[in-house]
N, C-alpha and C positions, 0 to 999 in steps of 0.2 A: 505493500497499499504505501503510497508517495506522499510523503505529508505537503500540506497549503507553505507553498512560497514565503507568506506574512508569518507562518509563524518558526518558520528558519529563521526569516529576519528580525523577530524576538528574540527567538534564541541568540542569535551569535550579541543581540545589546545586553542582551540580560548576563551571558560572559563574559563581557568585556565591562560593564559595569562592576559586575563580584571584581573583578582582577583591578580595577584601578581605587576600587574600594577596601582591596585587601591590600595596595601601594600600602593607602593613607592610613588604615590603624596599626600595619608595622611601620611608619615615622613617627607616625603619633607616640608610639609604644616605646619607639628607640628615643626617642625625643625627652620622654616622659623620665626615662628609666636610666638615662645616660644627664640629663639637664637642658641640655639644647643644640641646636641643630649643629654647632658646627661639632663637639663631640663626641657627637654620633658617624658622623663626615671624615674622622681622624681616623675610629674605629671600622670602620670600614676601610679605608685605605690601609687603618692595617694589615688586613685581613682579604688585601687583594688577590695576593699572589693562589690563595686555596678559594674564591670567590673561581678565579680563571681551570681552576681545576674541576670547580663544579662545575660549572657550564662545557667541559669540556666529558663529561661523565653522562649530564645529562645530552648530551647534541647526540653521544653515542649511542644512547640510551631509545631516545628516539629515533633515529637512525633503523635500530634492530628490531624494533616495533614495525617502523612502515616495510620492509623487509620483512617480518614471518607476513604480514597484512599482505603486501605484495604476493609471496609464497601462495598463500591461502589461494586468491583467488584466480590462481594458475588458468584454471580450467572454464573460467567466466568472463572474458574476454573484457566487455564493456565495463563489467566492475575492474577492472584490473589497471581499464585504463583511465577510471575514476582516481583509482587509489595512485596513477602515475602524474596525474594530475594534481593531484593533492599535493605528494611529493618532491613536487615542479617548486607548487606554489610555497610551501616549506621552507624550505632551503632558499629561495629567493628573499624571501622576509628573515629568518634568520640571515641571510645574508647584509639585508638593507639593515638589519638591528645591529650588527657588529662592523660596520663599517661608520654607523652613526658614536661608534664608541672611541673609534682612533680619534 
């Protein structure tokens, strides 16, 4: 059964809103715990190498999950094409994200 496009749009906007609210909550908790945004920023700078490894691990896990999903849909060409398009979109978005961090 195919979902309506409005539902897909609203669910995507809902996920984006939850992500923004989560980021704001983490920033607020960090500021409250450490006293100011400057101290929070210094703390984040001190753990920057670990965050790089965390991002590399996250990208590796996402790639493994995508590869497994692609393998599962091997016998269904239309779904396999959809998974490939999602993978390419995810790759482009992650490259854009990482390039903005330079």
